[in-house]
N, C-alpha and C positions, 0 to 999 in steps of 0.2 A: 572417704580416704583409703578405708580398709580395702575396698577394693582394686583400688591403684598400687596399694602397697603388696597384696596376693599377686596380680597380674605381674608386678615387676621382679619378685620374688619367683614365680613359676617361670618365666621367661629366663630367666638367670639361672635355674637348678636346670631345667632342659637342657639350655644350651650346653651347659657346663658336663652334664652326662655324655650328649652325643658329641661332642668334641672331643672327650677325652678317646670316647670308644672310636671316632674316626681319625684322629692326630696319631692317635697310638702308631698304626702301621706306615703312615705317611713317615713320620720322625723315624720310626726305626730301618725304611729305606733311605732316607736323606743321611743317617750316621753312616750306615754299613756299604750302600752302593759306592762304586767305584765308578759309575759312568760322568761322562761329561756332562749328560742332561740333566744330573739332579741339582746344579745350580742353578738352572733353568726353571726347574720346579720349586726351587727353594727361594728363588725371587718372586715368582708366583704367589706363594705362600705368605711371603712377607710384604705384598703390596698394599694391603690395609693398613699398614703402619705407616704410610707415605700417602696414599689417597686422603684425600677429604671427603668424610663420611657420606657428603651430599651427594658425591660422584657415583660411591658403591651404592647407596641407597637408590638413585634415580636409575640404576640399571637395574637391580633386583626387580625395582618396580616394573619396569620395560618388560622384564621376563617373567615377571609373575603374572601380567597384565591379560585380559581375555583376547587380546590380538597376538600375543607371542607364539610362535610356532611352539616352544616349550608347552605351553598351556593346552595348546592343539590337541596335544597326545590326550590330554587328560578330559576333554570334552565327551567322547563317548561314556565317560565313568559318571559322568552330571558335574564335573566340577570346572566351572569356566574360567575363574582367576581367584590366585591367592594372595592378590593385594588386598590391604586393609582387613588382613585377618591376622590373628593370632599365630596361625600358622606362617604366615608369610614374616611374622615378626621372627620367628623361629629361624626361617633360612636366612634371612638378613643378618641375624646374629649370627651364625655359625660362620659366616662368610666374615664379618667384620673382627670378629674373635679368633678367626683363624690361627693366627701369627701368635697368640698368646699361650694358644695348646702345643701347638708343633715346636716351639724353638727351648722352651723349657727342657720339654721331651725328648727333642734331638741332642741339645746340649747334655744330659743326664746319659743317654746311650751311647752317645761319642767318649764320654769320659768311663765307661767301660772298660773299654780296648779290647782287646784279643784275647788276652791270657787267661779270664776265668771262663769264656765261651770254651775255650780249645780245651780246657781241663775239663769241663764237661762232656764235650766230645769223646772224649779217650776213655770217659766211662764209662760210655754206650749211648750218653744221651741224645735224642735226635735234636733237629731245629728247631721243632715245636716246644719241646722238653726244656733245649736250652733257652729259649725267650722267656717262656712263663715261670722256671724254676730258677734262672740267674739273672736272665737281664731284669725282668721286670722289679723283683726287688732291690737289687742293685740301682735300679734308677726310682726309688720311690720319690725319692727327692724332685725330681724331674715331676711328676705326678702330680704330688702335694702343691707343689710351686704352680704348675699348669692350673689345676683347678680354683684355686684360691686368684689366679689371676683372671682367669676367665669370666668365674661369677663377679667379681668385683666389676672387670671391665664393661659386663653385660649391664649390670645394676645402673650405670654411670652413662650407657650409652643414649644419644640424644637425635644426631642428624640422621642415623639409620633408620631408627625405629619410628622418626617422623614423617620421612618419606615413603616409607613402605606401611607403618601401620595410620597414618593421618591421626593420630590421640583421639581415636572414636568411645566417648566416654562409656565404659564397662566391658568393653571388646578390645581396644588396643591401647589405652592410656596407661602409661607408664610415670615414675615417678618426675623424670628429667622434663618431660614434657606437660605435663602438670604444672611443674616450676616455671616453665615457659611462658604458659597460659596464664598462671597469675602475676606475671611480671606484665603481660600485656593487657592487663586489667588493673595493673597498679595495684595491686594487692600484694604489696611489699611485705607486709607481718608473714603471710600464709606462705609467700616464696619462700623468706628466710626460714623458716621453720622446716620446710624439704631441705634446703640446701644444706642447712646445718645439719642435720640428720645425715645427710650424704659426705659431708666432709667426714663426721666422726666415724660414718662407716670405713671410709676410705683409709681414714687412721689405723682402725682396727684392724682391716684386710692388711695394710702393710707391715704392720706390726706382729700378725699372726704368721705373716709370709716370712718374716725375718727371724721370728722366734722358732718356726718348724725347720728353717735350713740351720738353723746355730744348732737345735736337739740333736738334728740326723749326723752332723758334722761332727760332732763330740762324739755320738754313738759311733761312727765308723772309724773312729783313731782307736 
């Protein structure tokens, strides 16, 4: 069980860090761009909120399989497949949790408005300086919200990780898939312990999210 918990936490932590890095420029562009195509990109980013996890897991599994054109690019480097690997789980988690990172960041960037950035520009700050010294600090609520949501969402993933990882013990098995296997074997007592732990974790995550947002809102007044 310790290994399962470790795999779950590692998956959630890696996914959170990578998504915060990858989602920040996407969210910034969605918040600042005036091009009509941004809504198409926004819709694509939000798709995981609507699609069944098994659909996402299926297509990621196909894309990471040994016969896919994508993996063919990696064959010369000795990589034939990422399906049923921890790396595959990370890729699937990045896609599935993407909107939980982009949406809070986009909202936070939109709430900044133009005025603070224009003031920084009149003081000689370039685009990069304005982003890191003005936009990022003012959007800290979005970063904290995105981090908590992505971590908690990844911990609770089931359909995607089962499709891509196959719940291989010691390799791709996480808490949600272990609980599923326990229910299948009718070991309800052990399944209940995991389920209760996930409920408690979800409560703490939501509580922290609300607490952080309240603290920042008070500090901004």
